[in-house]
C-alpha positions as CSV (number, residue, x, y, z in Angstrom):
1,M,-0.2,-0.4,-0.2
2,H,1.2,3.1,-0.9
3,L,1.1,6.3,1.5
4,D,1.8,10.0,1.3
5,S,3.5,10.2,4.3
6,Y,3.8,7.9,7.7
7,N,5.0,8.9,11.4
8,E,6.3,5.7,12.6
9,E,6.6,7.2,16.6
10,L,2.8,8.6,15.8
11,R,1.5,5.4,13.8
12,L,-0.1,8.1,11.9
13,A,-0.5,7.7,8.2
14,F,-1.1,10.6,5.7
15,E,-3.6,10.2,2.2
16,F,-3.6,13.7,0.5
17,Q,-6.0,14.0,-2.0
18,G,-4.0,15.6,-5.1
19,S,-5.0,17.2,-8.4
20,Q,-5.1,13.5,-10.0
21,Y,-7.8,12.9,-7.6
22,Y,-9.7,15.7,-8.1
23,H,-9.0,15.5,-12.1
24,Q,-10.5,11.9,-12.1
25,Q,-13.7,12.6,-9.8
26,K,-14.4,15.7,-12.4
27,I,-14.3,12.8,-15.4
28,H,-16.5,10.9,-13.4
29,D,-18.9,13.5,-12.4
30,Q,-19.1,14.7,-16.2
31,K,-19.8,11.1,-17.3
32,K,-22.4,10.7,-14.2
33,H,-24.7,14.0,-15.7
34,T,-24.5,12.9,-19.2
35,L,-26.1,9.8,-18.1
36,I,-28.6,11.8,-16.2
37,K,-29.5,13.9,-19.1
38,K,-29.5,11.1,-21.5
39,G,-32.2,9.5,-19.0
40,F,-30.3,6.7,-17.9
41,L,-30.0,7.6,-14.4
42,N,-32.1,9.8,-12.1
43,S,-31.1,12.4,-10.0
44,S,-32.2,13.1,-6.2
45,S,-30.9,15.7,-4.0
46,S,-30.3,14.3,0.0
């Protein structure tokens, strides 16, 4: 498993969500919105 940072003394791991994460999320959201517009998915707010 890859972690961005790990402090052995504190036994604390860090995983930063960098720009690559947000880019993939944006692509996923765009595909989801396209499916909603075409009627393949329903949109609901919670």
